[in-house]
N, C-alpha and C positions, 0 to 999 in steps of 0.2 A: 493571581495562578500563579499555578505552583511550576517551576524550571524543570525539563527535562537535563537527566545530563547521561551521554552515550560517551562512554570509550572504545579507543577503537585501539586495536594489536597488530604491529607487523606479522610476527607469529601465531603456531598456535598455542591452546594455553593461559593464553597473555601474556607472552611472550614477546622482545623486541623493543623497539620505541614505542608509543603510540601518542595517539593526539585524543582529546577531547574537546565535545562538542555539548552545546545547550542549546545549538538554534537548526535552521535551517544549513547545510555546506553543499554547493553545488560541485566541488572537485577538492579533497580530501587526497589526492594521489601528490602534491607538493607539498606536504607534509610527510607522508608514508608511501613508502616504495610500493607496499603490498598490506593486501591488510587477511590477518586468517584469523582473526578471533574479537571480541567484543564482550562489556560489560555494560548493560542498563543500566544505571544506578537510580535513576527515576525520569521517569517517564515514558511515554511512547512515542517509536521510532518507525519511519519507514526507511528502509534503507536498501539503494539502488547500482548493478551491478556495475554499471557505466556513468559515466560524467552530467550533471547537468538533468537527475531525474530521471534519467531513462534505462531501459532495459526489465531487466526483471528484479523486481520488486518483491519485500518484504517485510513484514509486521512483528515488529520485536517489541514483548513488554520488559516490565523488570526483569534481570534476568541473569545468567550467565551463558555465554553463545560460546565454549572455546577450539571448538574446531566446527564450521562451513559444510563443508565436504562430506562429513557424516553425518550432519542433517539434511544432505537433500539440499543444501543451497547452492547456489554458487562461490565460488572456491576466496572470492575476491569482491569486497563492497569497494566504488568510489563514490560515492555521495551521498547525504539522508536528510528526509523532514524528518521534524519535529512535529508531531500531531498533538496540535493543544488539545487541555481537557473540555470538554465539554460537558453541560450539563442541563441542555432545556430539547424541546422537540427536534423531533428525524422527520423529512420528509425531503422526496425525494420523488419524479419522472423520467419513467424509463419507456424510450422509442425502440419501437423496431428498426427500426432504420436511417440512419444518418439524414441529418438538419432534422429531427425531432416531424422524422415523419414515421408512414405507419401508424402501428397499434401504440396505443400511451394507458401508461397506467400507474397512478398515486402511489406510492408504500411508504408507508409510517412504519413500515417494522423487520425483521430478516426476513429471507425467503429464499428458501432452500433449494427450489427451484423456477424455474420463470416459466417454462415448459409446464408444470401442473397444474402452479396455480393462475397462468395468464392464458394458458393454450399459447407460449411465445417462445419460439424455437429459438431467438435471437434476440441481442440489444446493442444497440451500434451508436445510440445517442444518451442523453439522460441530460437534468436538469436537477442539481442539489440545492437544493431550497435550504433547507437546516440541516444539520449533523454533519458527521464528516463519518465515510459508508468505507469499506471494502468491497470491491464485487472479484466476484471467483469464476473461472472460466470452464469449471464443473458443477454441475448438481451438488447440492450436499455440502458447499463453503472447501470444493478441494481445487487443486491447480494453481496456477497460477495466479496472482492477485494484480489490483489493480486499486490506488488508492483515491479516493474522491474528496473531495473539499466542497464547498458552496461555492457552486459555480455554475456557469455554462459549459458544456462537454456535447459540439456538435459532428464530433466526426472521432470515433475510436482508431480508426484508420488510420486519420492523419498526424493522432496521436504517435501512431509508432507503433497498434496491435493492429497490423491488416492483417494478420491470418489465425485470427484469434475472435471466440466467440463466449461472450459473458452470458455464464449459464444461473448465477444464482450472486445475491449479496447480503453483507453482514452489518450492520451499523456499531461503530468503537464505541463500547458503551466504559470500557472499560476505565478502572480511577487512574492507571497508573502509576 
């Protein structure tokens, strides 16, 4: 399995002190007082603007991110997760209500609008059986996002997403 590598920098344009990471890191604020740019040398990562994988999430693939604020992202990140490379089937069950209630649909591919495809106005829980996914708050893969890896998610509200509706999803298929 190929390892990912991301380098966070205190200042914009890759300046100031830096911190290299090749795995999940729940809080790198002890290494850097602030973080305003990064370089993903390999792999794919989810970065979070709060410690312990909380707050707004952003998907980053290989590339340079010289100034978060100009890209519409939070101006500082505090934690990150490496997304493992995956080359299998994708399967997820989405539910209209918390605790796997309401309408249920099993998905094996991207969905640009829950409303258009399933006549489902919201998604409040899910069970990811296979693969890694991104869920979006708006149709057509727009707005804030949430990373979903294999597991059961009984309540998005309990995960800190109480005022959000999830309206589309996509598989993470990047070879990163």
